[in-house]
Structures are given as C-alpha cells and as structure tokens.
NUKEDREN-213669 format. One record per residue (C-alpha): x, y, z. Coordinates in steps of 0.5 Angstrom, whole numbers, plus 500, padded with zeros to 3 digits. Layout:
XYZ ...
***
This chain:
420252431 416253425 409256425 404250424 408247431 406254435 399254432 398247435 402249442 397255442 391251443 395246449 397252452 390255453 387248455 393247460 392255463 385253464 386246468 392249472 392246479 391250485 397247488 403243486 401237489 394236485 397235478 394237471 388232469 391225466 386227459 390234459 397230460 395226455 394231450 400234452 404228451 401226444 403233441 410233444 413227444 413226436 416233436 421231440 423225437 424229430 429233434 426239437 428240444 424240451 425246453 423249447 416245447 415246454 416254454 411254448 406250453 408254459 409248463 416246466 421242462 422237467 414236467 413235460 420231460 417226466 410226462 413223456 418219459 413215463 408214458 414212453 413204451 419200455 425199451 426192447 428186450 435185452 439180448 443174451 450176451 456171452 462173456 469169454 475170458 480169452 486173452 488176445 492172440 499173441 503173434 507167433 513172431 515178434 512185430 516191429 512198429 516204428 515211430 514213423 508208422 512202418 510195421 514189420 512182421 513175419 520176419 525172422 529175429 535177425 532180419 527184424 533186428 537188421 531192419 531196426 538197425 536201419 530205420 533206427 
***
C-alpha cells in the first residue's frame, strides 16, 4: 500500500485500539465500524486486498470484510429471463470436419464422400 493509505490507517488503527471491546461478544461501536468501512471499501474497490487493509487497521480480515459487506448496497435488480426449450438447428445436409480442420458443407452426399476419400 502507498504511504497516504497508511497515514489514514494509522489514525483509524488508534481509534479502533481505543475502542477495542473487552469481550468478543460486545463488538466495536457502530461509529467506529462506519469509519473503518468508509476508509476500507473504496480502497478494496480499487484493488487493495482485505488482508492488507485489515492488517493496516490491526483487526481481523474477517471482521473488516463482514463490516464492509454488511453495509454494501444490494446488487441491482434481477432481469427477466425467458428459457426456451429448443434443440439446436440441424443442418439440412451433412457437414464434414476433418482432423486437420477442413470444413466441407453445403455439398451433396456423393461429393462429400469423394472429398472424404481424397482427404483420407
């Protein structure tokens, strides 16, 4: 991470340390979590990993990630989808594709067999 990112982290790290809960069940105050999320989410969106961001703040990766995900806006609306049960179109005539990649189509059966024998 770049030095300006670490400068912002140092202040938040002190705030988090000063408000560290005495027991795991108490959790951090909401205002402290909101400040951490406001700092971390834009950095994560620009490519910084949860591990680097959380270690800069002195908290666990899972805690920071869950705070940021819990406050994230919901994804956009679902779009309607039509599922159609149709088989793939079958070509009117046979198609020959050789192991070397030659593709022969739209010819009669006799010509197709002759090409197959010649390319062998």
